C-alpha positions in Angstrom: 16.8 30.4 22.2 15.9 34.0 22.2 12.6 33.1 23.8 14.4 32.0 26.9 16.3 35.2 27.4 13.4 37.0 29.1 11.1 39.7 27.9 12.9 42.5 26.3 12.0 45.9 27.7 9.5 48.0 25.8 10.6 51.2 24.2 13.9 51.8 22.4 16.3 48.9 22.4 19.4 48.6 24.5 21.2 48.7 21.1 21.0 52.4 20.9 23.1 55.5 20.3 25.3 55.1 23.3 26.1 58.7 24.1 28.8 59.7 24.3 30.8 57.7 21.9 34.4 58.6 21.0 35.2 59.1 17.4 37.1 56.3 15.7 38.9 56.5 12.4 38.3 53.6 10.1 39.2 52.8 6.5 36.3 52.1 4.1 36.3 49.8 1.1 35.9 51.1 -2.4 32.6 50.4 -4.1 29.3 52.2 -4.4 29.3 55.1 -2.0 32.3 53.6 -0.1 35.5 55.6 -0.5 38.9 54.8 0.8 39.9 57.0 3.7 43.0 59.0 3.4 45.9 59.1 5.7 44.1 61.3 8.2 40.9 59.2 7.9 37.4 60.5 6.9 34.9 61.5 9.5 31.7 59.5 9.6 28.6 61.4 8.5 26.6 59.2 10.9 28.8 60.4 13.7 28.5 64.0 12.7 24.7 63.7 12.7 24.7 62.1 16.2 26.8 65.0 17.5 24.5 67.5 15.9 21.4 66.0 17.4 22.9 65.8 20.9 23.8 69.5 20.7 20.3 70.5 19.5 17.6 71.6 22.0 15.0 69.9 19.7 14.4 66.2 19.3 15.0 66.4 15.6 17.5 68.1 13.3 18.1 68.7 9.6 21.6 67.6 8.9 24.0 70.4 8.2 25.4 68.3 5.4 23.3 65.7 3.4 25.6 63.0 2.3 24.4 59.9 0.3 24.4 56.7 2.4 23.9 53.1 1.2 21.0 50.9 2.4 22.2 47.5 3.6 19.1 46.1 5.2 15.4 46.8 5.6 13.9 44.6 8.3 10.3 44.3 9.5 8.7 43.5 12.8 5.5 43.9 14.8 5.5 46.9 17.2 3.4 46.2 20.3 1.0 48.7 21.7 2.5 51.4 23.8 1.3 51.6 27.4 -0.7 54.8 26.7 -2.7 53.1 23.9 -6.2 52.2 25.2 -7.8 51.1 22.0 -6.0 48.1 20.3 -4.8 49.0 16.8 -4.5 46.7 13.8 -1.1 45.1 13.3 1.5 47.8 12.9 4.6 46.6 11.2 7.7 48.7 11.7 11.0 48.8 9.8 14.6 49.1 10.9 16.9 50.3 8.1 20.6 49.7 8.2 22.7 52.3 6.5 26.4 52.8 5.7 28.3 56.0 5.1 31.5 54.3 4.2 33.0 54.6 7.7 30.3 53.1 9.9 27.1 51.2 9.7 24.1 52.2 11.7 20.7 50.6 12.3 18.0 53.2 12.3 14.2 53.2 13.0 12.1 54.3 10.0 9.3 56.7 10.9 6.0 54.9 10.2 4.9 57.9 7.9 7.6 56.6 5.5 6.4 53.0 5.5 4.8 53.5 2.2 8.3 53.7 0.7 8.8 50.1 1.7 5.3 49.0 0.7 6.1 50.3 -2.8 9.7 48.9 -2.8 11.1 52.4 -3.3 13.2 52.2 -0.2 15.1 48.9 -0.7 18.5 47.4 -0.1 21.3 48.4 -2.5 20.2 51.9 -3.2 21.7 55.3 -2.5 19.7 57.3 0.0 19.8 60.9 1.3 18.5 61.5 4.8 17.0 65.0 5.1 15.8 64.9 8.7 16.5 62.7 11.7 15.3 62.5 15.3 16.3 60.7 18.4 14.1 58.4 20.5 15.6 57.9 23.9 15.2 54.9 26.1 14.0 56.4 29.4 14.8 53.2 31.3 18.4 53.3 30.4 21.1 55.9 30.8 22.2 57.8 27.8 20.8 55.5 25.2 18.4 56.0 22.3 17.9 55.2 18.6 18.3 57.2 15.5 15.0 57.8 13.6 14.8 58.5 9.9 12.0 61.2 9.4 12.5 62.3 5.8 14.5 60.8 2.9 15.1 60.9 -0.8 15.6 57.4 -2.3 18.1 57.4 -5.2 19.4 54.8 -7.7 20.7 51.3 -7.2 24.5 51.3 -6.5 26.8 49.0 -8.5 28.5 47.7 -5.3 28.5 48.3 -1.6 31.1 47.2 0.9 29.9 45.1 3.8 33.2 45.4 5.6 32.4 48.7 7.3 31.9 48.2 11.1 28.8 49.0 13.1 29.3 52.2 15.1 27.3 50.6 17.9 28.6 47.1 18.5 25.3 46.1 20.0 23.8 46.2 16.4 25.8 43.2 15.3 24.8 41.0 18.3 23.3 37.6 17.6 20.4 36.9 17.6 19.4 40.2 15.9 16.8 42.2 17.8 14.6 45.0 16.6 15.3 48.5 17.8 11.9 49.1 19.3 9.3 47.1 21.3 9.5 43.8 23.1 9.6 41.5 20.1 12.8 39.4 20.0 13.0 38.8 16.3 12.4 40.1 12.8 9.8 38.8 10.4 10.2 38.0 6.8 10.0 41.2 4.8 7.0 40.3 2.5 5.0 37.7 4.3 4.6 36.1 7.8 4.8 32.4 6.7 8.5 32.2 6.1 11.0 31.7 8.9 13.5 34.6 8.8 16.6 35.4 10.8 19.0 33.7 13.1 16.5 32.5 15.8 15.5 29.6 13.5 17.7 26.7 14.3 18.5 23.7 12.1 20.8 21.7 14.4 18.4 19.1 15.9 19.7 15.6 15.1 18.3 12.1 15.8 19.6 10.5 19.0 19.2 7.0 20.2 17.0 6.6 23.3 16.9 3.9 26.0 13.3 2.8 26.1 13.7 0.6 29.2 12.3 3.1 31.6 10.0 4.9 29.2 6.2 4.2 29.5 4.4 4.7 26.1 0.7 5.1 25.5 -1.1 4.6 22.2 -3.1 7.4 20.7 -6.3 5.4 20.8 -5.8 4.7 24.5 -5.0 8.3 25.2 -8.2 9.4 23.4 -10.3 7.4 25.8 -8.5 8.4 29.0 -7.0 11.9 28.6 -9.8 13.7 30.3 -9.2 11.8 33.5 -5.4 12.1 33.5 -3.0 14.6 34.9 0.2 13.1 33.7 0.5 11.6 30.2 2.9 8.8 29.2 5.2 9.3 26.3 4.0 9.1 22.7 5.9 7.3 20.0 4.7 8.5 16.6 5.7 9.2 13.0 5.2 12.6 11.3 2.7 12.2 8.4 2.2 15.9 7.5 3.8 19.2 8.5 2.0 22.5 8.0 3.4 25.8 7.1 4.0 28.3 9.9 1.2 30.5 11.2 2.2 33.9 12.8 -0.5 35.2 15.1 1.2 38.2 16.6 -0.9 41.2 17.5 0.1 44.6 19.0 -1.9 44.0 22.1 -0.5 40.5 22.8 2.8 40.5 24.6 4.2 37.2 23.1 7.8 37.1 22.1 7.5 34.5 19.3 3.8 34.0 18.5 4.1 31.1 16.0 2.1 28.0 15.5 2.4 24.9 13.3 0.5 21.6 13.0 2.0 18.2 12.7 -0.2 15.2 11.8 1.3 12.2 13.6 0.3 8.6 13.9 1.0 5.3 15.5 -0.5 1.9 14.8 -3.8 2.9 16.6 -4.6 6.3 15.0 -3.6 9.7 13.7 -3.9 13.0 15.6 -3.0 16.6 15.3 -0.1 18.0 17.3 0.2 21.8 17.7 3.6 23.3 18.3 3.5 26.7 20.0 5.5 29.8 20.2 9.3 29.5 21.0 9.3 25.8 20.2 8.7 26.7 16.5 12.0 28.6 16.0 13.8 25.8 17.9 12.3 22.8 16.1 10.4 23.8 12.9 13.3 23.6 10.4 14.6 20.3 11.9 11.4 18.4 11.6 10.4 16.8 8.4 7.7 14.4 7.2 8.6 10.7 7.9 10.6 11.3 11.1 9.8 9.3 14.2 9.3 11.3 17.4 9.2 10.5 21.1 7.0 13.2 22.8 7.1 13.7 26.6 5.6 16.3 28.9 3.0 17.4 26.5 -0.5 18.6 27.2 -3.9 17.5 25.7 -6.9 19.6 25.0 -10.2 19.3 23.1 -9.7 19.8 19.4 -10.8 23.0 17.6 -14.1 22.1 15.9 -13.6 24.0 12.6 -10.2 22.8 11.6 -10.1 20.3 8.7 -7.5 17.6 9.2 -5.7 16.4 6.1 -6.6 12.9 4.8 -4.8 10.1 6.6 -2.0 8.4 4.6 -3.7 5.0 5.3 -7.5 4.8 5.2 -7.4 2.0 7.7 -5.8 4.2 10.4 -8.4 5.9 12.7 -8.6 9.6 12.4 -8.8 11.0 15.9 -10.5 14.4 15.8 -11.7 14.8 19.4 -8.4 15.9 21.0 -5.2 17.7 20.1 -1.6 17.3 21.5 0.0 20.6 22.5 3.7 21.2 22.6 5.0 24.2 24.6 8.3 25.5 25.8 6.7 25.7 29.2 3.5 24.7 31.0 4.8 22.0 30.8 8.1 22.2 29.0 7.9 19.6 26.3 10.6 17.1 25.6 11.0 16.1 22.0 13.4 13.4 20.8 14.0 12.4 17.1 14.4 8.7 17.0 16.9 7.5 14.3 15.3 5.3 11.7 17.8 2.4 12.4 16.3 2.2 16.0 12.7 1.9 14.8 11.5 -1.6 15.5 8.9 -3.5 13.3 6.9 -4.4 16.4 6.1 -0.8 16.9 4.0 -1.0 13.7 4.4 2.7 12.9 2.6 3.5 9.6 4.6 4.0 6.4 4.1 7.1 4.3 1.8 6.5 1.4 1.8 9.2 -1.3 -0.9 10.1 -3.8 1.1 10.7 -6.9 -0.8 11.4 -10.2 0.5 11.9 -13.7 -0.5 14.8 -15.9 -2.5 12.4 -18.2 -4.5 11.3 -15.2 -5.3 14.9 -14.0 -8.0 15.4 -16.6 -10.1 12.8 -14.9 -9.4 13.7 -11.3 -12.3 15.4 -9.4 -12.3 18.8 -7.9 -10.6 19.3 -4.5 -8.8 16.0 -4.8 -5.5 16.0 -2.9 -2.5 14.7 -4.8 1.3 14.7 -5.1 3.2 15.5 -8.4 6.7 15.0 -9.7 8.2 16.5 -12.9 10.6 18.9 -14.3 10.1 22.7 -14.1 9.6 24.2 -17.5 8.2 27.6 -16.4 8.8 29.5 -13.1 6.8 32.7 -12.7 7.7 35.8 -10.7 6.8 36.0 -7.1 3.5 37.8 -6.6 1.5 38.9 -3.5 -2.1 39.0 -2.6 -3.8 40.5 0.5 -5.2 38.1 3.0 -7.8 40.6 4.0 -8.7 44.0 2.7 -7.4 47.0 4.7 -4.8 44.9 6.4 -1.0 44.7 6.0 -0.7 40.9 5.7 0.0 39.2 2.4 0.3 35.8 0.8 3.4 35.2 -1.4 2.9 32.9 -4.4 4.1 32.2 -7.9 2.9 30.1 -10.9 4.9 27.2 -12.1 4.6 24.6 -14.9 5.7 21.0 -14.3 6.1 18.5 -17.1 6.2 14.7 -16.5 6.2 13.3 -20.0 2.7 11.7 -19.9 1.0 14.6 -21.7 1.7 17.6 -24.0 0.2 19.8 -21.3 2.0 20.6 -18.1 0.7 20.7 -14.5 -0.1 24.4 -13.8 0.5 25.0 -10.1 -0.3 27.9 -7.9 2.6 27.6 -5.5 2.1 29.6 -2.3 4.9 30.0 0.2 5.2 26.7 2.2 7.5 28.2 4.9 10.5 26.8 2.8 12.1 30.1 1.6 15.3 28.3 0.9 13.4 26.5 -1.9 10.7 29.0 -2.8 13.2 31.7 -3.5 15.6 29.5 -5.4 13.5 27.5 -7.8 14.3 27.9 -11.5 13.5 25.9 -14.6 15.1 22.5 -15.1 18.0 22.4 -17.5 19.4 19.1 -16.5 17.7 15.7 -16.9 18.1 14.7 -13.3 16.8 18.0 -11.8 13.2 17.2 -10.8 10.6 18.8 -8.7 8.3 17.2 -6.1 5.3 19.0 -4.5 3.0 17.2 -2.1 -0.5 17.7 -0.8 -1.8 19.8 -3.8 -5.5 20.4 -4.3 -7.2 20.2 -7.7 -9.0 23.3 -8.8 -11.3 22.8 -11.9 -14.3 24.1 -13.6 -15.4 22.2 -16.7 -18.4 24.4 -17.3 -16.5 27.5 -18.4 -14.6 28.2 -21.6 -11.6 27.8 -21.4 -11.9 24.9 -18.9 -10.2 25.8 -15.6 -7.8 23.2 -14.4 -4.8 23.7 -12.1 -3.3 22.7 -8.8 -2.9 24.8 -5.7 -0.9 24.3 -2.5 -2.6 23.5 0.8 -1.6 24.1 4.4 0.4 20.8 4.4 2.1 21.1 1.1 5.8 20.5 1.0 8.3 21.1 -1.8 11.4 19.1 -2.7 13.9 20.0 -5.4 17.2 18.7 -4.0 18.1 15.9 -1.7 15.7 13.4 -3.1 17.9 10.5 -2.1 16.4 8.8 1.0 13.0 10.4 0.7 10.1 8.0 1.2 8.5 8.9 -2.1 11.4 7.5 -4.1 9.9 4.0 -3.8 6.6 5.1 -5.4 5.9 3.4 -8.7 5.0 6.6 -10.5 8.1 8.3 -9.2 10.2 5.4 -10.5 8.4 5.6 -13.9 9.1 9.3 -14.2 12.8 8.9 -13.3 13.1 6.2 -15.9 11.5 8.5 -18.5 13.7 11.5 -17.7 16.8 9.4 -17.9 15.9 8.4 -21.4 15.4 12.0 -22.5 18.7 13.7 -21.6 18.3 16.2 -24.4 14.5 16.6 -24.1 12.5 19.3 -25.8 10.9 20.3 -22.4 14.3 21.1 -20.9 15.4 23.1 -23.9 12.4 25.4 -24.0 12.3 26.6 -20.4 11.0 30.0 -19.4 11.2 32.2 -16.3 9.4 35.3 -15.1 7.0 37.7 -16.8 3.4 38.7 -16.4 1.2 35.6 -16.1 -2.5 36.1 -16.8 -3.9 33.1 -14.8 -6.4 31.8 -14.0 -8.5 32.7 -17.0 -11.9 34.2 -16.6 -15.1 32.5 -18.0 -16.5 33.2 -21.4 -19.5 35.3 -20.2 -19.8 38.1 -17.7 -22.6 36.3 -15.9 -20.3 33.3 -15.2 -17.5 35.8 -14.2 -19.9 37.5 -11.8 -20.7 34.2 -10.0 -17.0 33.2 -9.8 -15.6 36.2 -8.0 -15.9 37.1 -4.4 -15.7 40.8 -4.0 -17.8 43.5 -2.3 -18.3 45.4 -5.6 -18.3 43.6 -8.9 -17.6 46.6 -11.0 -15.1 49.4 -10.4 -16.0 52.9 -11.6 -13.3 54.2 -13.9 -13.0 57.2 -11.6 -11.9 54.7 -8.8 -9.2 53.0 -10.8 -6.5 55.5 -9.8 -7.1 54.8 -6.1 -7.0 51.0 -6.8 -3.7 51.4 -8.5 -2.2 53.7 -5.8 -3.3 51.3 -3.0 -1.4 48.4 -4.5 1.8 47.3 -2.7 5.0 45.8 -4.1 4.3 42.7 -6.3 0.6 42.8 -5.5 -1.6 41.8 -8.4 -5.3 42.5 -8.4 -8.1 41.9 -10.9 -10.9 44.4 -11.4 -13.8 44.9 -13.8 -14.6 48.3 -15.4 -17.1 49.5 -18.0 -16.1 51.6 -21.0 -15.6 52.0 -24.7 -12.5 50.9 -26.7 -11.4 53.9 -28.6 -7.7 53.3 -29.6 -5.7 50.2 -30.3 -2.0 50.4 -31.2 0.4 47.6 -31.9 3.8 47.8 -30.2 6.4 45.2 -31.5 8.5 43.4 -29.0 11.9 45.1 -29.7 10.3 48.6 -29.5 8.4 47.6 -26.3 11.5 46.5 -24.4 13.6 49.4 -25.5 11.0 51.9 -24.4 9.9 50.2 -21.2 12.8 51.2 -19.0 12.6 54.7 -20.2 8.9 55.1 -19.7 8.4 55.1 -15.9 4.9 55.4 -14.6 4.3 59.0 -13.5 3.7 59.4 -9.8 0.2 60.3 -8.8 -0.3 63.9 -7.7 -1.9 62.5 -4.5 1.0 60.3 -3.7 3.8 61.9 -1.7 7.1 62.0 -3.4 10.4 61.7 -1.6 11.7 65.1 -2.6 11.2 68.2 -4.7 13.8 66.8 -7.1 11.8 63.6 -7.5 8.7 65.7 -8.3 10.6 67.7 -10.9 12.0 64.5 -12.4 8.5 62.9 -12.6 7.0 66.1 -14.2 9.7 66.1 -16.8 9.2 62.5 -17.5 5.4 62.9 -17.8 6.0 65.6 -20.4 8.3 63.3 -22.3 5.6 60.6 -22.2 2.9 63.0 -23.4 5.2 64.2 -26.3 5.7 60.6 -27.2 1.9 60.0 -27.2 1.3 63.0 -29.4 3.8 61.6 -31.9 2.0 58.3 -31.7 -1.2 60.0 -32.6 0.3 60.8 -35.9 -0.6 57.9 -38.3 2.6 58.6 -40.2 4.9 58.2 -37.2 4.9 54.4 -37.0 8.5 53.4 -36.7 10.6 50.6 -35.3 8.7 47.7 -36.6 11.7 45.5 -36.9 11.1 42.8 -34.4 12.9 40.0 -32.6 11.3 36.6 -32.3 12.2 33.3 -30.7 12.1 30.0 -32.5 9.2 27.6 -32.2 9.5 24.0 -31.0 9.2 21.7 -33.9 6.2 19.8 -32.4 4.4 23.0 -31.4 4.5 24.9 -34.7 0.8 24.7 -35.3 -1.0 28.0 -34.4 -0.4 31.5 -33.2 -3.6 32.0 -31.2 -5.9 29.5 -29.7 -9.6 30.1 -29.8 -12.8 28.2 -29.6 -12.8 27.6 -33.4 -9.1 27.8 -34.0 -7.7 26.0 -37.0 -4.6 23.9 -36.9 -2.4 25.5 -39.5 1.2 24.3 -40.1 3.8 26.9 -39.8 6.6 26.9 -42.3 10.2 26.3 -41.2 12.1 29.4 -40.1 14.7 31.3 -42.1 17.6 32.6 -40.2 18.4 36.3 -40.6 21.3 37.6 -38.6 21.0 41.0 -40.1 17.5 41.7 -38.6 17.7 44.4 -35.9 17.7 42.8 -32.4 18.7 39.4 -33.6 21.6 37.3 -32.6 23.3 35.2 -35.2 22.0 31.9 -33.8 18.5 33.2 -33.3 16.0 31.8 -35.9 13.5 34.3 -37.2 10.0 32.8 -37.8 8.8 35.9 -39.6 10.4 38.1 -42.2 10.6 41.7 -41.2 8.8 44.5 -42.8 11.5 45.4 -45.2 12.1 41.9 -46.5 8.4 41.3 -47.2 7.3 44.7 -48.4 8.3 44.0 -52.1 6.6 40.7 -52.3 3.6 42.0 -50.4 3.2 44.8 -52.9 3.7 42.5 -55.8 1.0 40.1 -54.7 -1.5 42.8 -54.0 -1.8 42.4 -50.3 -4.1 44.8 -48.4 -2.5 47.8 -46.6 -1.1 47.0 -43.2 -2.4 49.1 -40.2 -0.7 49.1 -36.8 -3.2 51.6 -35.2 -6.9 52.2 -35.0 -8.6 55.3 -33.5 -12.3 55.8 -33.3 -14.1 59.0 -34.3 -15.4 59.2 -30.7 -11.9 59.4 -29.4 -11.0 62.2 -31.8 -13.9 64.2 -30.5 -13.4 63.5 -26.8 -9.7 63.1 -26.1 -9.0 66.8 -25.5 -11.9 67.3 -23.2 -11.0 64.6 -20.6 -10.7 65.5 -16.9 -8.3 62.6 -16.4 -6.3 60.2 -18.6 -4.5 57.4 -16.9 -1.4 56.0 -18.7 -0.6 52.5 -17.6 0.1 50.7 -20.9 3.9 50.4 -20.5 5.3 46.9 -20.4 8.5 46.8 -18.4 11.3 44.3 -19.0 10.5 42.2 -15.9 7.0 41.6 -17.3 8.3 39.8 -20.4 8.9 36.1 -19.9 12.5 35.2 -20.7 14.3 32.2 -22.1 16.0 30.6 -19.1 19.8 30.3 -19.3 21.4 28.0 -16.6 24.7 29.9 -16.5 22.8 33.1 -15.5 20.4 31.3 -13.1 21.4 33.5 -10.1 20.7 36.7 -11.9 17.5 35.6 -13.4 16.2 34.1 -10.1 17.0 37.3 -8.3 15.1 39.4 -10.9 11.9 37.5 -10.5 12.1 36.9 -6.7 10.9 39.4 -4.1 13.4 42.1 -3.0 15.6 40.7 -0.2 15.7 42.1 3.3 19.5 42.3 3.3 22.0 43.4 0.6 23.6 40.7 -1.4 26.8 41.8 -3.3 26.6 40.9 -7.0 29.0 38.5 -8.5 30.9 40.6 -11.0 29.0 43.0 -13.3 25.4 41.8 -13.6 23.9 41.6 -17.1 20.9 43.6 -18.3 17.5 41.8 -18.3 16.9 43.0 -21.8 19.9 41.0 -23.0 17.9 37.8 -22.4 15.7 36.5 -25.2 12.0 37.0 -24.9 9.9 33.9 -24.8 7.2 35.7 -26.7 6.8 35.7 -30.5 5.1 39.1 -30.9 4.8 42.4 -29.0 1.8 43.8 -27.3 -1.1 46.3 -27.8 -1.8 49.6 -26.2 -5.6 49.9 -25.7 -7.4 53.0 -24.6 -10.7 52.6 -22.8 -12.9 55.6 -22.5 -15.3 55.8 -19.5 -19.0 55.6 -20.2 -19.4 59.3 -19.2 -16.6 60.3 -21.6 -14.7 62.1 -18.9 -11.9 59.7 -17.9 -9.8 57.3 -20.0 -7.2 54.7 -19.2 -4.4 53.3 -21.4 -3.8 49.6 -20.7 -1.6 46.9 -22.2 -2.8 43.7 -23.9 -0.5 40.8 -24.2 -2.2 38.0 -26.2 -1.0 34.5 -25.5 0.0 33.6 -29.0 3.4 32.1 -28.8 3.0 28.3 -29.5 6.4 27.7 -27.9 5.0 29.2 -24.6 3.0 26.4 -23.1 0.7 28.9 -21.5 -1.3 29.0 -24.8 -3.8 26.7 -23.1 -5.6 30.0 -22.3 -7.9 31.2 -25.0 -7.0 34.6 -26.4 -9.8 36.4 -24.8 -9.6 39.7 -26.7 -10.0 37.9 -30.0 -12.6 35.4 -29.0 -14.9 38.0 -27.5 -14.8 39.8 -30.8 -15.9 36.6 -32.6 -12.5 36.5 -34.1 -11.4 33.2 -33.0 -7.9 32.7 -34.5 -5.0 34.6 -36.0 -2.8 32.2 -37.9 -0.3 32.3 -40.7 -1.8 32.0 -44.1 -0.6 28.9 -46.0 -1.9 29.7 -49.4 -0.6 27.7 -52.4 1.9 29.7 -54.3 2.5 32.1 -51.4 6.0 31.4 -50.2 6.2 34.6 -48.2 5.5 34.5 -44.5 3.1 36.8 -42.8 4.7 39.7 -41.0 4.0 40.6 -37.4 2.4 43.8 -38.5 0.0 41.8 -40.7 -1.1 39.8 -37.7 -1.4 43.0 -35.7 -3.5 44.5 -38.5 -5.9 41.6 -38.3 -6.3 42.0 -34.6 -6.8 45.7 -34.9 -9.4 45.3 -37.7 -11.3 42.9 -35.5 -11.2 45.3 -32.5 -12.5 48.1 -34.6 -15.8 46.2 -34.8 -16.4 47.3 -31.2 -16.6 50.9 -32.2 -18.9 52.8 -29.7 -19.9 49.5 -28.1 -20.1 49.4 -24.3 -17.9 46.7 -23.0 -16.8 45.3 -19.6 -13.0 45.1 -19.4 -11.3 42.7 -16.9 -8.0 44.3 -15.9 -5.0 42.9 -14.1 -3.2 45.6 -12.0 0.4 44.8 -11.2 2.7 46.8 -8.9 6.3 46.0 -9.8 7.8 48.3 -7.2 9.8 51.5 -7.4 6.7 53.3 -8.9 6.4 50.9 -11.8 2.8 49.9 -12.3 1.2 48.0 -15.2 -2.4 47.5 -16.1 -3.2 44.6 -18.4 -6.4 43.9 -20.3 -7.2 40.3 -19.5 -10.6 40.0 -21.2 -13.4 42.0 -22.8 -17.0 41.2 -22.4 -18.9 42.8 -25.3 -22.8 43.0 -25.4 -22.7 39.7 -27.4 -21.1 37.7 -24.6 -22.3 39.6 -21.5 -24.6 36.8 -20.5 
């Protein structure tokens, strides 16, 4: 264990520059920036920079030659306070960046002024990077050693491939366990949260071992509760693990603890159940080896009075006493705890250890389950959303990682909607994908019911708790397999080997959940923020403060002045080319980057001027996915939505963007124009602009453009053969480079799970000085089970449903533009009306930001 190796010395690590270091000639491997060395060998750029900095009288240098290097790792850790710091600072996370020049690898310290590049996922693994300025930080307690610091960089594009075979110039950088370059911390943290175990200090090799109980004195929990205050030495405990919590990291810069972790185990014997707290270095040693249901023999533990404000989970057996007056503490020292896993075959019936009792519910039962009820669920995954992050506290650097998933169990047409936070099981959380095989099922325990039946739409979903555990493989032997509801589900899934749920699985994309109430008054009472409304002048700062994969919901006031329909094919083609311009207040990585952004913004402005021309509407040939036969009922759900049958699709392989086997549920514009004209249909409009906008748009002091919908925000049809690529696209950026397997596909090559495109909506501030363009993605794909959310834009306009007209004698299907025209016509009724817009702000990383219109509160539904 690294925690047993003694306290590392503060300051630069022993794994430093090692001056002097003789030049060695190595051969690189082709790929990315890696080039094969010729007969004479190629000198290492890293070595040249080190020689330049040692010859310089300054502590920093600008490299005489700037050569692109590849980024192989970005690793995070907590830097403890320096001795000269008198006032404790909030947690300061530092980053070590491993680079390769094709000859050597080098681990470098990233100057904290560049941390924002990691926060925004601009500096990430797999990219090409140019280092424009470096410095050296020496370890004054060691002779001739220091670390290379990166002070100024320009981050480039992602490389196709990078060799991992180049050696470290400093052999200390490849030592195991890995250690940060600076400070006294002995380990790295997960890159995007503190709950996940990360790195090689986390062991998995603890196995059950038979124990001779002849000389072991055991005390029951109830007896210990009555006598612990008068004891110095405590007999052994023989208990079963009932619950296991996720990890808690409590490291702070002013606390010199090497591995400041904590986890709770709820254990029980025949006399009661109690909380066991595992502290510090015991967590890396034992956490990944302990699981619910194991029997433990605990020796040399300590006992203390329990923390009064902690809520223990419900006992698995109501007849077992819940002991809440004391806690069992396990430490590596004071005293050093002895933990033994007893094999199940050695467990005797006379010990009367409790069995695990689960609380499985079906989806059909969920509608009648009360709020805050704790339950377990089993099913198949039909939707897996992208990983998102939310701040634990404002003005802090700590985040929760979570994703939304849908689970179907065959008892209802509606799925379980689950808000799945990281459960300290990254090997599962980062590798879940929709089920495509009948026997791939998903189990999640200790979920809490969240519901509100007094709002429209009704709020009903499940969220993970501190004790939630996830299982997706290795179900054999798990105690829940004997549960009646689990057996019923397995029987159901075996009989539906080609089930509709498995065929129509979806992954990724923007997910607008949970829905907001139908009135602003109810919304005001449901949110917990310091300021309910955000001034439109403050929106830019809200956007710039967002970090990678952070999603935040805000409310602004304004006037809707422009609505434009963007069909799906056009949206995806333009998204990758329409990068969000960098803010003028945000530092860019180089002058070249600024010039690129300015040129790009000019291109975007030119495109918008073209869009302002009513005659410039082009590209309305669209691609649509087929609908499930049992779901072909309506396009948009609303309070008064009608159930209208949808005609069967006609396949058109010639339509732009279609694949031959891809049914088209709508005829495109060209195929319907003749019949539409012949039947006297009304003119179709794809854009509406108010008179107020025509008067004010050239006098604005600021216009924010965040209406682009990027490819990763479009939910995709899941393809099992491409599961690795799709899973990586919607996971968080990894801390270490993972070489691709062959040439990866393009995300746009995967079918969209949406039936229509999106809308660009311009909201003008009440003072007519600032405007913002946002995207609106109505939930109107019947095949997408997320349609349980009411289409808020339409319902707030008293326009409850957009559906396909099924008029006798009309054998032509409505075009997407006709549906868009209906929506735009409804929106135009809000001309000059003051509205409150609920916006979802999403940072996708690499300077890609999207702002979505989630709901509009007009004067008619403000209260």
